[in-house]
C-alpha distance (Angstrom), angle and dihedral (degrees) to the residues before:
residue distance angle dihedral
X1 . . .
X2 3.78 . .
X3 3.79 125.2 .
X4 3.82 94.8 -106.4
X5 3.76 92.1 51.5
X6 3.77 91.7 49.5
X7 3.80 90.2 49.8
X8 3.80 91.6 52.4
X9 3.85 91.7 50.6
X10 3.79 91.3 46.2
X11 3.81 93.0 51.4
X12 3.82 93.1 48.0
X13 3.83 92.8 46.8
X14 3.81 92.1 47.8
X15 3.76 90.6 49.0
X16 3.78 96.7 49.4
X17 3.78 91.9 43.5
X18 3.83 88.2 53.9
X19 3.82 97.4 42.0
X20 3.78 94.3 50.0
X21 3.78 90.8 59.9
X22 3.85 91.0 51.5
X23 3.78 104.8 43.2
X24 3.83 142.7 10.9
X25 3.76 113.7 -68.7
X26 3.80 91.0 -132.1
X27 3.76 89.7 62.4
X28 3.83 96.4 53.8
X29 3.83 112.0 103.0
X30 3.73 132.4 -166.6
X31 3.79 88.2 -119.6
X32 3.83 90.7 57.6
X33 3.79 91.6 45.1
X34 3.81 96.7 53.9
X35 3.77 93.5 41.7
X36 3.77 93.4 50.9
X37 3.81 92.9 41.6
X38 3.82 90.5 46.2
X39 3.80 94.4 -130.0
X40 3.72 130.2 124.0
X41 3.81 122.3 -97.3
X42 3.86 89.5 -121.4
X43 3.83 88.3 54.7
X44 3.81 87.9 57.7
X45 3.80 92.7 51.5
X46 3.75 91.8 46.2
X47 3.77 89.2 68.6
X48 3.84 106.7 21.3
X49 3.78 136.4 33.4
X50 3.83 93.6 -156.1
X51 3.81 143.5 -5.4
X52 3.81 91.0 -92.3
X53 3.84 89.3 63.0
X54 3.78 90.0 52.5
X55 3.80 90.3 47.7
X56 3.83 91.2 54.1
X57 3.80 88.5 49.7
X58 3.83 88.4 52.2
X59 3.76 89.8 52.2
X60 3.81 91.6 50.0
X61 3.81 89.9 47.4
X62 3.81 91.9 52.7
X63 3.77 92.2 50.7
X64 3.82 92.3 47.4
X65 3.77 83.7 60.0
X66 3.75 86.9 61.2
X67 3.79 89.3 59.9
X68 3.72 89.3 54.0
X69 3.85 90.5 50.0
X70 3.79 91.8 50.6
X71 3.84 92.5 47.0
X72 3.82 91.9 46.6
X73 3.83 98.8 49.4
X74 3.77 98.7 35.7
X75 3.86 128.4 -114.6
X76 3.80 104.1 -139.2
X77 3.81 94.6 131.1
X78 3.75 138.0 28.8
X79 3.73 88.3 -112.0
X80 3.87 90.8 55.8
X81 3.78 90.8 50.0
X82 3.82 93.0 49.3
X83 3.81 94.0 47.5
X84 3.84 92.1 49.4
X85 3.78 90.8 46.5
X86 3.80 94.2 51.1
X87 3.80 94.0 42.0
X88 3.79 88.5 55.2
X89 3.83 93.4 52.4
X90 3.73 91.8 44.1
X91 3.85 86.9 64.4
X92 3.80 91.8 46.5
X93 3.76 98.7 53.9
X94 3.75 95.6 116.3
X95 3.79 93.9 50.8
X96 3.87 92.4 49.7
X97 3.80 90.9 45.2
X98 3.85 89.5 52.5
X99 3.80 90.7 51.1
X100 3.75 91.3 47.0
X101 3.84 94.4 49.0
X102 3.84 91.5 47.4
X103 3.80 93.9 49.6
X104 3.83 90.3 -113.6
X105 3.82 100.1 117.2
X106 3.81 90.2 92.2
X107 3.76 88.7 58.1
X108 3.81 89.7 53.6
X109 3.79 91.2 46.7
X110 3.80 92.1 48.7
X111 3.83 89.1 58.5
X112 3.81 97.1 34.2
X113 3.80 97.3 96.9
X114 3.87 95.4 53.4
X115 3.83 92.0 40.8
X116 3.79 90.3 51.3
X117 3.78 92.6 51.6
X118 3.76 87.1 53.5
X119 3.85 88.6 50.1
X120 3.84 89.4 52.7
X121 3.74 91.8 51.2
X122 3.84 89.5 50.6
X123 3.78 93.3 47.5
X124 3.79 94.3 45.9
X125 3.86 110.7 21.4
X126 3.82 89.9 176.1
X127 3.82 89.2 67.1
X128 3.87 96.8 88.9
X129 3.74 98.0 171.3
X130 3.81 99.2 55.6
X131 3.78 94.0 120.6
X132 3.83 126.3 111.3
X133 3.79 90.9 -137.3
X134 3.82 95.6 55.9
X135 3.82 109.5 20.0
X136 3.80 118.7 109.6
X137 3.83 111.7 -97.4
X138 3.76 95.9 -114.0
X139 3.86 93.4 51.9
X140 3.86 89.7 44.0
X141 3.80 95.5 54.3
X142 3.78 95.7 41.6
X143 3.79 87.3 52.7
X144 3.81 91.5 49.9
X145 3.77 90.1 50.2
X146 3.86 92.0 50.9
X147 3.76 99.6 44.5
X148 3.80 96.8 42.5
X149 3.82 91.4 44.5
X150 3.85 90.3 53.2
X151 3.79 92.1 45.1
X152 3.79 92.9 48.5
X153 3.76 90.1 55.3
X154 3.77 95.0 43.8
X155 3.87 92.3 46.3
X156 3.78 93.1 53.8
X157 3.83 91.9 40.3
X158 3.80 90.5 57.0
X159 3.76 91.6 44.6
X160 3.86 89.9 55.4
X161 3.82 92.6 47.9
X162 3.84 102.5 -96.6
X163 3.79 92.1 -88.3
X164 3.83 93.0 162.6
X165 3.78 124.3 63.0
X166 3.85 121.0 -111.2
X167 3.84 86.9 -113.1
X168 3.79 91.4 55.0
X169 3.83 92.6 51.6
X170 3.82 91.4 47.0
X171 3.80 90.5 51.5
X172 3.84 90.9 50.0
X173 3.78 90.2 54.7
X174 3.81 94.2 46.0
X175 3.85 92.8 46.8
X176 3.84 89.2 50.1
X177 3.76 93.6 53.8
X178 3.79 93.6 41.2
X179 3.82 91.9 51.9
X180 3.84 91.4 44.0
X181 3.78 90.6 50.8
X182 3.80 92.0 56.1
X183 3.78 90.8 62.4
X184 3.80 99.8 35.2
X185 3.84 112.4 111.6
X186 3.83 92.6 -152.2
X187 3.79 89.9 57.4
X188 3.79 91.8 50.5
X189 3.77 89.7 50.0
X190 3.78 92.5 50.0
X191 3.76 92.6 49.5
X192 3.79 91.4 50.8
X193 3.89 101.1 39.9
X194 3.76 108.4 8.6
X195 3.80 90.2 -118.0
X196 3.84 136.7 104.6
X197 3.80 128.9 -135.6
X198 3.82 89.0 -119.2
X199 3.80 134.5 88.4
X200 3.79 109.5 -66.4
X201 3.87 92.2 -135.6
X202 3.79 90.1 61.7
X203 3.81 92.9 53.4
X204 3.81 93.1 43.6
X205 3.81 89.4 53.0
X206 3.78 90.2 53.9
X207 3.78 92.1 50.8
X208 3.81 94.4 47.1
């Protein structure tokens, strides 16, 4: 992608992201987009077939910013990951609110899984098998659990006005898992014998 092409896409994405927080999505036209972004109509159609394509590109761009946030702050612990995740969404409240008010949050959520796999690849390029089509089932479902759990918390948190800090939310999650582990029989078995009460092939797949 050449520099001029990247600039056109950036301008269009910036413009749509701004407009959607100012007026109903249904009222935004391609004519308004290109005039505000100061690009030609032909430039728009060179990259997108409709405004919905551009909106999906905006969603993808926002989540790629999450990869940058995770890489910048470090992700050595579950607490670090959660804090970085919630800090990111704290800064994106207006965008999510605009999607919610325009009935577009379902579109974001429908694409969330694939977009988050792309985020994982950006955050950890060495993880070659972070793809829903090829990842081992155990890894895949643990990943679904983690990313949907974090999004579920972030989504409600934004809906309620982000009254807690990202650090508080992360501590709630870590305390929950710590307390749950203390009463989980499989954890006790692992501490005593180094084994789990599950099929060994599943555990071996997770470690591989």
